[in-house]
N, C-alpha and C positions, 0 to 999 in steps of 0.2 A: 228901832231897837237903837240906845244911845251905845257911844263906843267902849264905856265902862261895863253896861249890860254885855255886849259882847264877849267883851274880853272874861267876865265872870262865869259865862256858861263855857268859855273853851276852860277854864279852870276847874272848873266843875267835873267836864267831862275828861278832862287828863287826872283828876283825883281819883278816879274809879279805879285808874290803874296803879302798882305799884311797882311792877317791874318795867324798866325802861325798855326790855326789849317789846311788851306791849306797847307802849307810847312810839315806838319807833314804827310798829305795824301799822299803829294810828294815823300818823303821819303821811306814812305809803297811801293806806288809804284814802285820806283828804287828796292827795294829790293824783291818785286816781279817777276821784270824783268830780275834779276840776274839767271846767268845762273846757275843751280844747281851745287854743288862740289860734283864730284867724291866720294863715299863713301871712298873709301881707302886714302883721305885725310885729312879726318874728325878724326886725332888720337892725341894722347897730345902732339906731336912736333909742329902740325901747329896749337894748340889751345892758343890763346894769353892770357895772363896772367893780372890780372889788368879789366876785364870786369866782369860785373855782370851774363850778358848774357854768354853762350858760342860761341864766335867765333872763326873760324877756317879760317887761311890763309895760301894758298899755293903758292909757288914762284917758276918759271920755267926760266931758260935762256935758249932765243930765241933770234939767231942771235945777241948777245952782248946785247940783251936788256933784262931787268925783267919782266915776265910776271904773275900776280899776278890774283888767282881766291880766291874767299871767299866764307865764308857762317854764317849763325847763324840762331839760334833755335828765335829769338826774332825778330818782324815786324819790329820794328824803328830802333833796331841797324844794323839790316841788310840792310837796307835802307843807314844808314852811311858808311857800310864797302864798299856799290855798288859805294857810291859816292867817297871814296879813291880810289876804285880800278879803277874808270873810269878816274880822274885825274894823278895817279901815274903809270898806268900798260904801260908796250912797253916802258920804256923810260931806257937809260942808269944807271947803279949803281951809277955813279956819278952826274947825271941830279935828280936823287933822294935824295941823299944826299945833295945836294946844293939847293934843291929846298925849297923855303919860302911855306908853304899850306896856304895863309891869306885869301884863300875865306871861312875858317873855321868860322873866325872872320867878315867878310864882310858879310856873310848872315844870322849872329846872331845865329848860330847852338848851339856855347858854351853855350851862355846867357841864351837858352830856354831850356838845357837839364836838368836833376836831376842831383845831386852831383854826383851818383854812375853813370850815364851816360856820363855825362863828362870827368870823370876819365878813362872810359872805352875808349871814344874817343882820349882820351891823350895816352893809352897804344896802341890803333891801329895805331895811328900815329907813335910814337916809335918803335914799331914792323917793321912798314915798312920801318922806316929810317936806323934801323940797321939790318934787313935782309943780312945776309951773301950772296954773290955772290952764286948760286948753282952751284956745280960740273956740267959740260958739261955731 
C-alpha cells in the first residue's frame, strides 16, 4: 500500500469514534500491539530528542525500503509512534521524504495532545523524515 492509502485507512479507523476518550484508547491499543523493540536498539542513538517520554526509533534498510521499529515508555506516545511506523515503514527513502503526513491533522491528533506531546509528535515526524539511509 502507498503512504496515502495507509493514511486514508488510519483516518477511516479514527472516524469511527466521535469521543476522544475512545480515540485515546485506540492509541493505547495500537501501542500495546506494537512489536517489542529489541533491547539492543534502546540506546541513546535511537532516542528521539524533543519528546517528554522516552521514544526509540530503529531504522533498517530492507530491499531498498526503510523499515522502522519503535518503542516508548509512555502508553499514548507508544500509540502515536505505532501509528507513524504503520504509515511510513516499508517505503523507500524518497517516498518518506516526499510524504505529506496529512492524517495527523485529519484525525485531529495534534489538537488533542498536550503541548509537550504535540512537540514530541513533531520531533518523531522530523526524526522519521530525516533518518539517513542506513548502510546495508
